C-alpha positions as CSV (number, residue, x, y, z in Angstrom):
1,M,40.5,25.3,-21.9
2,P,37.3,25.0,-23.9
3,G,35.3,21.9,-24.4
4,N,32.7,20.1,-22.3
5,D,35.2,18.0,-20.2
6,S,35.4,19.3,-16.7
7,R,38.8,17.7,-16.0
8,N,41.9,19.9,-16.5
9,G,44.7,19.0,-18.8
10,N,46.9,17.4,-16.0
11,E,44.0,15.2,-14.8
12,R,43.3,14.0,-18.3
13,D,47.0,13.4,-19.0
14,A,47.3,11.4,-15.8
15,L,44.3,9.3,-16.8
16,Y,45.6,8.5,-20.2
17,A,49.0,7.8,-18.9
18,E,47.6,5.3,-16.4
19,E,45.6,3.6,-19.1
20,R,48.5,3.3,-21.4
21,N,50.7,1.7,-18.8
22,R,48.2,-1.0,-17.8
23,S,49.4,-4.5,-18.4
24,T,47.4,-5.3,-21.5
25,S,48.7,-7.3,-24.4
26,P,50.4,-4.8,-26.8
27,P,48.0,-4.9,-29.7
28,T,45.0,-4.0,-27.6
29,R,46.1,-0.7,-26.0
30,L,44.5,2.3,-27.6
31,S,47.8,4.1,-28.2
32,E,49.3,1.1,-29.9
33,M,46.5,-0.3,-31.9
34,A,46.3,2.8,-34.2
35,V,50.0,2.5,-34.9
36,G,49.2,-1.0,-36.1
37,I,46.8,0.4,-38.7
38,C,49.8,1.6,-40.7
39,R,51.8,-1.5,-40.3
40,Q,49.1,-4.2,-40.3
41,P,46.0,-2.8,-42.0
42,S,44.4,-6.2,-42.4
43,C,43.8,-6.5,-38.7
44,Y,43.1,-3.0,-37.5
45,Q,39.4,-3.6,-37.1
46,E,40.1,-6.2,-34.4
47,H,42.4,-3.9,-32.5
48,W,39.9,-1.1,-32.5
49,A,37.0,-3.4,-31.4
50,R,39.1,-4.8,-28.5
51,S,40.3,-1.4,-27.4
52,R,36.9,-0.6,-25.9
53,M,37.2,-3.6,-23.5
54,A,40.9,-3.2,-22.9
55,E,40.8,0.5,-22.1
56,P,37.3,1.1,-20.6
57,R,38.2,4.1,-18.5
58,A,39.9,6.0,-21.3
59,V,37.0,5.3,-23.6
60,A,34.5,6.3,-20.9
61,A,36.4,9.5,-20.2
62,L,36.4,10.5,-23.9
63,S,32.8,9.5,-24.3
64,Q,31.5,12.1,-21.8
65,T,31.9,14.9,-24.3
66,P,31.3,15.1,-28.1
67,T,34.8,16.6,-28.4
68,M,37.9,14.6,-27.9
69,L,41.6,15.0,-28.5
70,G,43.9,17.5,-30.3
71,I,42.2,20.3,-32.1
72,H,38.9,18.5,-32.2
73,G,35.6,20.0,-33.4
74,G,32.3,18.4,-32.6
75,V,28.6,19.2,-32.3
76,G,27.6,20.0,-28.7
77,M,24.4,19.3,-26.9
78,N,22.9,22.6,-28.1
79,G,23.8,21.9,-31.7
80,L,26.6,24.4,-31.9
81,M,30.1,23.5,-32.9
82,R,32.4,22.8,-29.9
83,L,36.2,22.6,-29.7
84,D,38.6,20.7,-27.6
85,D,42.2,21.8,-27.9
86,T,43.5,20.2,-24.8
87,W,46.0,18.0,-26.5
88,A,47.0,20.5,-29.1
89,L,48.5,23.0,-26.6
90,D,49.9,20.7,-23.9
91,H,53.5,21.7,-25.0
92,F,52.9,25.4,-24.5
93,N,53.0,27.2,-21.2
94,A,50.2,29.4,-19.8
95,E,52.1,32.6,-20.6
96,E,52.2,31.7,-24.3
97,I,48.6,30.7,-24.4
98,D,47.4,33.8,-22.5
99,G,49.5,36.1,-24.8
100,G,47.9,34.4,-27.8
101,M,44.4,34.9,-26.4
102,R,45.0,38.6,-25.8
103,E,46.2,39.1,-29.4
104,A,43.4,37.0,-30.8
105,A,40.8,39.0,-28.8
106,L,42.2,42.3,-30.2
107,Q,42.1,40.9,-33.8
108,L,38.5,39.7,-33.3
109,Q,37.5,43.2,-32.2
110,L,39.1,44.7,-35.3
111,L,37.2,42.3,-37.4
112,V,33.9,43.0,-35.7
113,D,34.5,46.8,-35.9
114,R,35.6,46.3,-39.6
115,K,38.8,48.2,-39.1
116,G,41.3,45.5,-40.0
117,A,42.9,44.6,-43.3
118,G,40.4,43.7,-46.0
119,S,37.5,45.1,-44.0
120,E,35.7,46.0,-47.2
121,Y,35.1,42.3,-47.7
122,T,33.6,41.4,-44.3
123,G,30.0,41.5,-45.2
124,W,29.8,37.8,-44.4
125,L,29.9,38.7,-40.7
126,T,26.2,39.7,-40.8
127,L,24.8,37.4,-43.5
128,P,23.0,35.1,-41.0
129,I,21.1,38.1,-39.5
130,D,20.7,40.5,-42.4
131,A,19.0,38.5,-45.1
132,P,15.9,40.4,-46.1
133,D,12.7,38.4,-46.0
134,S,11.9,39.6,-49.6
135,L,15.2,37.9,-50.8
136,L,14.5,34.7,-49.0
137,A,10.9,34.6,-50.3
138,R,12.2,35.1,-53.9
139,I,14.8,32.4,-53.5
140,E,12.1,30.0,-52.3
141,D,9.8,31.0,-55.2
142,V,12.5,30.5,-57.8
143,A,13.5,27.2,-56.2
144,A,9.9,26.0,-56.2
145,G,9.7,26.8,-60.0
146,F,12.8,24.8,-60.7
147,R,11.6,21.8,-58.7
148,E,8.3,21.9,-60.7
149,Q,9.9,22.0,-64.1
150,S,13.1,20.0,-63.6
151,D,14.1,16.6,-62.5
152,T,17.8,17.6,-62.6
153,V,19.5,20.9,-61.8
154,V,23.1,21.6,-62.7
155,V,25.0,24.1,-60.5
156,C,27.8,25.6,-62.6
157,G,30.6,27.3,-60.6
158,I,34.1,26.8,-59.2
159,G,35.8,27.4,-55.9
160,G,33.7,29.4,-53.5
161,S,30.9,29.5,-56.1
162,Y,30.0,25.9,-55.5
163,L,32.0,24.3,-52.7
164,G,29.9,25.5,-49.8
165,A,26.7,24.4,-51.4
166,R,28.2,21.0,-52.4
167,A,29.6,20.5,-48.9
168,G,26.2,21.2,-47.3
169,L,24.3,19.0,-49.8
170,D,26.7,16.1,-49.6
171,F,26.7,16.2,-45.8
172,L,22.9,16.3,-45.6
173,A,22.6,13.5,-48.1
174,G,24.0,11.3,-45.4
175,V,21.2,12.3,-42.9
176,P,18.2,10.0,-43.2
177,S,15.6,12.8,-43.0
178,H,17.2,14.5,-46.0
179,S,18.5,11.5,-48.0
180,A,15.2,10.5,-49.7
181,T,14.6,12.5,-52.8
182,N,10.8,12.5,-52.5
183,G,10.5,13.7,-56.1
184,L,13.1,16.5,-55.6
185,P,15.4,17.1,-58.5
186,D,18.9,15.7,-58.6
187,I,21.5,18.4,-58.1
188,L,24.7,18.0,-60.1
189,F,27.8,20.2,-60.4
190,A,29.8,21.4,-63.4
191,G,32.2,24.2,-64.4
192,N,34.8,23.2,-61.8
193,S,37.3,21.7,-64.3
194,L,38.3,21.6,-68.0
195,S,37.9,17.9,-68.2
196,S,36.2,16.9,-71.5
197,W,35.5,13.4,-70.0
198,Q,33.7,14.8,-67.0
199,L,31.5,17.1,-69.1
200,R,30.8,14.5,-71.7
201,K,29.6,12.1,-69.0
202,L,27.4,14.9,-67.6
203,L,25.8,15.6,-71.0
204,D,25.1,11.9,-71.5
205,R,23.5,11.8,-68.0
206,L,21.3,14.8,-68.9
207,A,20.0,13.1,-72.0
208,G,16.2,12.6,-71.7
209,H,16.0,14.6,-68.5
210,R,14.3,17.9,-67.9
211,F,17.2,19.9,-66.6
212,S,17.9,23.5,-65.6
213,V,21.1,25.4,-64.8
214,V,22.2,27.7,-62.0
215,V,25.3,29.5,-63.1
216,I,27.4,31.3,-60.5
217,S,30.2,33.7,-61.3
218,K,30.9,37.3,-60.2
219,S,32.8,38.2,-63.3
220,G,31.5,35.7,-65.8
221,T,35.0,35.2,-67.2
222,T,36.2,32.4,-65.0
223,L,37.3,29.9,-67.7
224,E,36.1,26.6,-66.3
225,T,32.6,28.0,-65.4
226,A,32.2,30.1,-68.6
227,V,33.1,27.1,-70.9
228,A,30.7,24.7,-69.1
229,F,27.9,27.2,-69.0
230,H,28.2,28.0,-72.7
231,I,28.0,24.3,-73.5
232,L,25.0,23.7,-71.2
233,K,23.2,26.7,-72.4
234,T,23.6,25.6,-76.0
235,E,22.2,22.2,-75.0
236,L,19.2,23.8,-73.3
237,V,18.5,25.9,-76.4
238,R,18.8,22.8,-78.6
239,R,16.4,20.8,-76.4
240,F,13.8,23.4,-75.4
241,G,14.2,26.3,-77.8
242,T,15.5,29.8,-77.1
243,E,12.5,31.1,-75.1
244,K,12.0,28.1,-72.9
245,A,15.7,27.8,-72.3
246,R,15.7,31.2,-70.7
247,T,13.2,30.0,-68.1
248,R,15.6,27.2,-67.2
249,I,18.6,29.4,-66.3
250,V,19.3,31.4,-63.2
251,A,22.4,33.6,-63.0
252,I,24.0,34.6,-59.7
253,T,26.5,37.4,-60.5
254,D,27.6,40.9,-59.9
255,S,24.7,43.4,-59.6
256,E,26.2,46.0,-62.1
257,H,29.2,44.7,-64.1
258,G,30.7,41.7,-65.7
259,T,30.2,39.4,-68.7
260,L,27.6,37.2,-67.0
261,H,25.7,40.3,-65.7
262,D,25.6,41.7,-69.2
263,L,24.5,38.4,-70.8
264,A,21.8,37.9,-68.2
265,K,20.5,41.4,-68.7
266,N,20.5,41.1,-72.5
267,E,18.7,37.7,-72.4
268,A,16.3,38.6,-69.6
269,L,17.4,35.8,-67.4
270,V,16.4,35.5,-63.8
271,T,19.3,36.8,-61.6
272,F,20.4,37.1,-58.0
273,D,23.1,39.5,-56.9
274,L,26.3,38.6,-55.3
275,P,27.0,41.1,-52.4
276,R,30.0,43.2,-53.3
277,D,31.4,43.0,-49.7
278,V,31.4,39.2,-49.6
279,G,34.2,37.2,-51.2
280,G,33.3,34.1,-53.1
281,R,34.7,31.7,-50.5
282,Y,32.4,33.3,-47.8
283,S,29.3,33.3,-49.9
284,V,27.5,30.1,-48.9
285,L,24.8,32.1,-47.0
286,T,24.0,34.3,-50.0
287,P,22.0,33.0,-53.0
288,V,25.2,31.1,-54.0
289,G,24.4,28.5,-51.4
290,L,20.8,29.3,-50.4
291,L,19.3,28.7,-53.9
292,P,20.8,25.2,-54.3
293,F,19.8,24.4,-50.8
294,A,16.2,25.6,-51.4
295,I,16.0,23.6,-54.7
296,A,17.0,20.5,-52.7
297,G,14.0,21.1,-50.4
298,L,16.0,22.4,-47.4
299,N,14.6,25.0,-45.0
300,I,16.9,27.9,-45.7
301,R,15.4,30.0,-42.9
302,A,16.2,27.4,-40.4
303,M,19.7,27.1,-41.7
304,L,20.2,30.9,-41.3
305,Q,18.8,30.7,-37.8
306,G,21.3,28.0,-36.9
307,A,24.1,30.1,-38.4
308,A,22.9,33.1,-36.4
309,E,23.1,31.1,-33.2
310,Q,26.6,30.0,-34.0
311,R,27.5,33.6,-34.9
312,T,26.3,34.8,-31.5
313,D,28.3,32.1,-29.8
314,S,31.5,32.9,-31.7
315,L,31.3,36.7,-31.5
316,G,29.7,37.1,-28.1
317,S,31.4,34.4,-25.9
318,P,34.1,35.6,-23.4
319,A,37.6,34.9,-24.5
320,A,38.1,32.2,-21.9
321,T,35.3,30.1,-23.4
322,N,35.3,31.3,-27.0
323,D,36.0,28.3,-29.2
324,A,36.7,30.4,-32.3
325,L,39.4,32.3,-30.5
326,H,40.9,29.1,-29.0
327,Y,41.1,27.5,-32.5
328,A,42.9,30.6,-33.9
329,V,45.3,30.6,-31.0
330,A,46.0,26.9,-31.3
331,R,46.8,27.2,-35.0
332,R,49.0,30.3,-34.5
333,L,51.0,28.7,-31.7
334,L,51.5,25.4,-33.5
335,N,52.5,27.3,-36.7
336,T,55.1,29.4,-34.9
337,S,56.5,26.2,-33.3
338,G,57.2,24.8,-36.8
339,K,54.0,23.0,-37.7
340,N,53.1,24.4,-41.2
341,I,50.6,21.8,-42.4
342,E,47.1,21.4,-40.9
343,L,45.4,18.1,-41.7
344,L,41.6,18.3,-41.4
345,T,40.2,14.8,-40.8
346,S,36.8,13.3,-40.3
347,F,35.5,9.8,-39.8
348,E,32.4,10.2,-42.0
349,P,32.5,10.1,-45.8
350,C,29.7,12.6,-46.1
351,L,32.1,15.2,-44.7
352,H,34.5,14.8,-47.7
353,F,33.4,18.1,-49.4
354,V,33.5,19.9,-46.1
355,G,37.2,19.2,-46.2
356,E,37.4,20.4,-49.8
357,W,35.5,23.6,-48.9
358,W,37.7,24.2,-45.8
359,K,40.9,23.8,-47.9
360,Q,39.6,26.5,-50.3
361,L,38.6,28.8,-47.4
362,F,41.9,28.6,-45.6
363,G,44.2,28.3,-48.6
364,E,42.9,31.4,-50.3
365,S,42.7,33.4,-47.1
366,E,46.1,32.6,-45.6
367,G,48.4,31.8,-48.5
368,K,49.8,35.2,-49.0
369,N,53.2,36.9,-48.8
370,G,55.2,33.7,-48.4
371,K,53.2,32.8,-45.3
372,G,50.3,30.6,-44.3
373,I,49.5,27.1,-43.0
374,F,49.1,24.6,-45.8
375,P,45.6,23.1,-45.6
376,A,45.2,19.4,-46.3
377,S,42.4,16.9,-45.7
378,A,41.9,13.2,-45.2
379,E,39.0,10.9,-44.7
380,F,39.5,8.3,-42.0
381,T,39.4,5.4,-41.6
382,T,39.9,5.1,-45.4
383,D,43.0,7.2,-45.6
384,L,44.6,5.5,-42.6
385,H,45.5,2.9,-45.2
386,S,47.3,5.5,-47.4
387,L,48.3,8.5,-45.4
388,G,48.3,6.8,-42.0
389,Q,51.9,5.7,-42.1
390,Y,53.1,9.3,-43.0
391,V,51.0,10.9,-40.2
392,Q,52.3,8.4,-37.7
393,E,56.0,8.4,-38.6
394,G,56.7,11.0,-41.3
395,T,58.0,14.5,-41.0
396,R,56.8,16.2,-37.9
397,S,55.6,19.3,-39.7
398,L,51.8,18.8,-39.3
399,F,49.1,19.1,-36.8
400,E,45.6,17.5,-37.0
401,T,42.1,18.9,-36.7
402,V,39.3,16.4,-36.4
403,V,35.7,17.2,-37.2
404,D,33.2,14.9,-35.5
405,V,29.5,14.7,-35.9
406,P,27.0,12.3,-34.2
407,A,26.0,9.4,-36.5
408,P,22.4,10.0,-37.5
409,A,21.8,6.3,-38.2
410,D,23.4,3.0,-37.2
411,V,23.9,-0.5,-38.3
412,A,24.3,-3.4,-35.9
413,F,26.9,-6.1,-36.6
414,L,25.5,-9.6,-36.0
415,C,27.1,-13.0,-36.5
416,D,27.3,-16.5,-35.0
417,E,29.8,-17.3,-32.3
418,D,31.5,-19.8,-34.6
419,S,31.6,-17.4,-37.5
420,P,34.5,-18.5,-39.8
421,D,35.6,-14.9,-40.5
422,G,36.8,-14.5,-36.9
423,L,34.5,-11.6,-36.1
424,A,32.5,-13.2,-33.4
425,Y,34.0,-10.8,-30.8
426,L,32.2,-7.9,-32.6
427,N,28.7,-9.6,-32.3
428,G,26.2,-7.1,-31.1
429,R,28.3,-4.0,-31.6
430,S,27.3,-1.2,-33.8
431,L,29.4,0.3,-36.6
432,S,29.2,3.7,-34.9
433,A,30.8,2.2,-31.8
434,M,33.6,0.7,-33.9
435,N,34.1,4.0,-35.6
436,H,34.2,5.7,-32.2
437,D,36.9,3.4,-31.0
438,A,38.9,3.9,-34.2
439,R,38.7,7.6,-33.8
440,I,39.9,7.5,-30.2
441,G,42.8,5.1,-30.9
442,T,43.9,7.0,-34.0
443,L,44.0,10.4,-32.1
444,L,45.9,8.9,-29.2
445,A,48.4,7.3,-31.5
446,H,48.9,10.4,-33.6
447,H,49.4,12.5,-30.5
448,D,51.9,10.1,-29.0
449,G,53.7,10.1,-32.4
450,G,54.2,13.9,-32.2
451,V,51.2,15.1,-34.1
452,P,49.2,17.6,-32.0
């Protein structure tokens, strides 16, 4: 099985079984304390904190690798995404898994050869390695101009036209090296709803600010985006005049056709083309995502290099160690066994929009012909106090995929031994350690409750 843990599934199962059966007081066992989250949310922090002392071997075993239980994705030592599907497939035999791997390998080859269904929209396969230097230089130049003239930039789009960029920007906002603005413009988002309240608040926020707009739409007729852009463009003209307003708009749209293409051409707006062989939900490594990233001061060339390295790993690794194939096989086997809901979870709030983006990617791609796994997302530990009870004891129709990233910063918890809040036992521990224990306990409890 993939992942960085050298133990096989039987060895790990034996270790976890031994740890569960140790004679510890019931609330402190890892597999039990997470169940208590649903029933006694007021005291779950104590159970998690004590779990590290009560189950040192289980915690140590899981700490040896950045991936853990179920279908669990994490960042490996080389910076690439890594998968551990050990506890997702423990109810399937070797023949079922091997058969799934053979079929997945065939489908991957069809994808690479561009011979499968929808092959005319697989241009995303080479985006990390095919971006012309002239395009990247132009994106960087336009972004620099926007940073110079604007203190706020509004990205106007919906679905794949904004979710990838927002997911990346929100995630990196939680990383200390990227969180300080250093004079960079604020990046806001519009055109993803028809809420008058939301747009009114945006217009009020833009009052007195030097703002610019990036509008993203292949057709230009998507209602939410078209309405918001019309209102924002009108405000730009009112504030800066017709000629200067044009310098504050960039349109990312079809290269030849569409309402937005025609408007941009008629008004001599700066434009970037959307590749015709790339669907909107796969467009984050086109100007759709690269321009907002560059405006935010991010190194888009380094981002593409990282994507190219992950691409090489996903397309070039042998089937036995190919995490992308193993993820596909795990989802397929679980779905055919009756699990038709996939819950993507994380334990970091900055990954919230990664979940939103993932739902759009998988929902639009798979929800066809009366088939498909329903994509849902949750943010733990917060949602353990709302969805936790259902995941633990509700209908057994779901499986869980956990995204884990190393915490880029930490906070120590310090208090006196006689602290009246009863938290002295946590003195000296870090919040990331508490979050780590919460993650382990939650995954163990969910697996034991019938959620792979």
